C-alpha positions as CSV (number, residue, x, y, z in Angstrom):
1,X,-32.9,48.9,160.4
2,X,-31.1,49.3,164.2
3,X,-28.5,51.8,165.1
4,X,-26.4,51.7,168.5
5,X,-24.3,54.5,169.1
6,X,-21.9,55.3,172.4
7,X,-22.1,58.9,172.8
8,X,-20.1,59.7,175.9
9,X,-17.1,57.8,175.7
10,X,-14.4,60.1,175.8
11,X,-16.9,63.3,176.5
12,X,-15.8,65.1,180.4
13,X,-18.9,65.9,181.3
14,X,-20.9,65.3,184.5
15,X,-23.2,63.0,182.2
16,X,-25.5,63.3,179.5
17,X,-29.2,64.9,180.3
18,X,-31.9,62.1,179.7
19,X,-34.2,62.3,177.0
20,X,-37.7,60.3,176.4
21,X,-37.6,57.7,173.4
22,X,-39.8,59.2,170.1
23,X,-42.1,57.0,169.0
24,X,-41.5,53.9,167.8
25,X,-37.8,54.2,169.5
26,X,-35.5,53.4,172.2
27,X,-32.6,55.4,173.8
28,X,-30.9,53.9,176.0
29,X,-28.2,55.1,178.5
30,X,-25.0,53.7,179.7
31,X,-25.6,55.4,183.4
32,X,-28.5,57.5,185.0
33,X,-28.8,61.6,183.8
34,X,-26.1,63.3,185.6
35,X,-24.0,60.7,186.3
36,X,-20.5,59.5,184.3
37,X,-20.8,56.1,183.2
38,X,-17.3,54.1,183.9
39,X,-15.0,53.7,180.8
40,X,-13.6,49.9,181.2
41,X,-10.0,51.0,182.2
42,X,-7.6,48.4,180.7
43,X,-10.5,47.0,179.5
44,X,-11.1,47.3,175.2
45,X,-15.0,48.4,176.2
46,X,-16.9,49.9,178.7
47,X,-19.2,47.7,181.1
48,X,-22.3,49.3,179.6
49,X,-20.6,47.8,175.8
50,X,-19.6,44.8,177.3
51,X,-23.1,43.9,178.6
52,X,-24.7,44.9,175.4
53,X,-22.4,42.5,173.4
54,X,-23.0,39.7,175.8
55,X,-27.0,40.2,175.3
56,X,-27.5,41.6,171.8
57,X,-26.8,38.2,170.1
58,X,-29.1,36.2,172.4
59,X,-31.2,34.2,170.1
60,X,-35.1,35.3,170.6
61,X,-34.3,37.7,173.3
62,X,-36.4,41.0,172.4
63,X,-34.9,44.5,172.5
64,X,-36.4,45.6,175.5
65,X,-34.8,42.1,177.3
66,X,-31.6,42.9,176.1
67,X,-31.7,46.4,177.7
68,X,-33.0,45.2,181.0
69,X,-30.4,42.3,181.3
70,X,-27.4,44.6,180.2
71,X,-28.6,46.9,182.5
72,X,-29.0,44.7,185.7
73,X,-25.1,43.0,184.6
74,X,-23.9,46.3,184.8
75,X,-25.2,47.1,188.0
76,X,-24.0,44.4,189.1
77,X,-20.8,44.0,188.3
78,X,-20.2,47.8,189.0
79,X,-21.6,47.1,192.7
80,X,-24.1,49.7,192.0
81,X,-22.3,52.7,190.9
82,X,-23.5,52.8,187.4
83,X,-27.1,52.0,187.1
84,X,-28.2,52.0,183.0
85,X,-31.7,53.0,182.1
86,X,-33.3,53.3,178.8
87,X,-36.8,54.9,177.6
88,X,-38.5,52.0,175.6
89,X,-41.5,53.3,173.1
90,X,-41.1,50.4,170.2
91,X,-44.7,49.3,169.4
92,X,-44.8,45.7,168.7
93,X,-41.7,43.3,169.4
94,X,-38.5,43.4,168.4
95,X,-35.5,41.3,168.1
96,X,-31.7,42.3,167.5
97,X,-31.1,38.4,166.6
98,X,-34.4,36.8,165.6
99,X,-32.8,33.2,164.8
100,X,-34.0,31.0,167.6
101,X,-32.6,27.7,167.5
């Protein structure tokens, strides 16, 4: 099983502290530690959530590649203002959508 949490939406802080991923897990952040992520003003989701939704269902894309592509996408659309990061320590291959067609 996998779980994704959006833990920063609506939290008025100057960003969350960075935490390494315990063995066999992935901890992903919408932006660098100590920074605030865009909330997606006027949009249904934040830029990071939109990016995850864009890549999560891509068939045959390993989880670490989902987070790499989402980070690149967000960095590009925010012109470098938001830089997602993640800590990945899943051993072996993990897919959100293994259905390779």
